[in-house]
C-alpha positions in Angstrom: 0.0 0.0 0.0 1.3 3.5 -0.9 1.3 6.6 1.1 -1.3 8.2 -1.2 -3.6 5.2 -0.6 -3.2 5.7 3.2 -4.1 9.4 2.8 -7.2 8.5 0.8 -8.4 6.0 3.4 -7.9 8.2 6.4 -10.9 10.4 7.2 -10.8 13.9 8.8 -12.1 12.5 12.1 -9.4 9.8 12.2 -6.7 12.4 11.2 -7.9 14.6 14.1 -7.4 11.7 16.5 -4.0 11.1 15.1 -3.0 14.7 15.4 -4.1 14.6 19.1 -1.8 11.6 19.7 1.0 13.4 17.8 0.6 16.6 19.8 0.9 14.5 23.0 4.0 12.7 21.5 2.2 9.4 21.4 3.7 8.3 18.1 3.3 4.5 18.6 -0.4 4.9 19.3 -0.8 6.9 16.1 1.2 4.3 14.2 -1.0 1.5 15.5 -4.2 3.3 14.6 -3.0 3.9 11.1 -1.9 0.3 10.6 -5.2 -1.0 12.0 -7.4 1.4 9.9 -5.6 0.9 6.6 -3.7 -2.4 6.9 -0.6 -0.7 5.6 3.0 -1.6 6.5 5.0 0.0 9.3 7.2 2.1 7.0 4.2 3.7 5.2 2.5 4.4 8.5 5.7 5.9 9.9 6.0 8.2 6.8 2.4 9.3 7.3 3.0 10.1 11.0 6.1 12.1 10.0 4.0 14.2 7.6 1.4 14.9 10.4 4.2 15.6 12.9 5.8 18.2 10.6 2.3 19.8 10.1 1.9 20.1 13.8 5.4 21.5 14.4 5.1 24.1 11.6 1.7 25.2 12.9 3.1 25.6 16.4 6.1 27.6 15.2 3.8 29.9 13.1 1.5 30.5 16.1 4.2 31.3 18.7 4.2 34.9 19.8 7.4 36.6 20.8 7.6 37.3 24.5 7.8 41.0 25.5 11.0 42.1 27.2 10.9 42.1 31.0 11.8 45.2 32.9 15.2 45.0 34.6 16.8 46.8 37.5 19.3 49.4 36.2 21.6 48.7 39.1 21.9 44.9 39.2 20.0 43.8 36.0 17.6 41.6 38.0 14.0 40.9 36.7 12.6 40.7 40.3 10.8 44.1 40.1 7.9 45.3 42.1 5.9 48.5 41.4 4.2 50.6 44.1 3.3 54.1 45.2 6.0 56.4 46.3 4.5 57.1 49.7 4.8 59.9 52.3 8.1 61.7 53.0 8.9 63.9 55.9 10.7 66.4 53.6 8.1 66.6 50.8 5.0 65.4 52.7 2.4 64.1 50.4 3.8 65.9 47.4 4.5 63.2 44.7 3.2 60.5 47.0 0.9 59.2 44.3 3.7 58.6 41.8 4.6 55.0 40.9 8.0 53.8 41.8 9.8 50.6 40.8 11.7 48.7 43.4 14.2 45.9 42.8 13.6 43.0 45.2 17.2 41.8 44.7 19.2 45.0 45.6 16.5 47.4 46.9 17.2 50.1 44.3 14.2 52.4 43.6 13.6 54.3 40.4 10.9 56.1 38.4 9.6 53.7 35.7 9.4 56.6 33.2 13.0 57.3 33.1 
């Protein structure tokens, strides 16, 4: 049996089940289902699984979004950053107390997130 004959026998429902097995890296289960459904040889079933596997991997790589950069401490370059209100000061009182300040949890450095 050829690969094209296997493709013709496999229905969309069966292919969805196979893709689910391939996504979970259950290749032997997918191979067994193909061989049971079509009666084809192991090598033809393996070739069909490889085609489906490449389809899954190309779809995954096309759907991956780049991760946005994380803010870093300008002093120690740590990503352990917390943001909070500036707070009350004896010198300035409540003036500027509503401003947001970043604080590094690693070294304790505080800075204005806008600059």
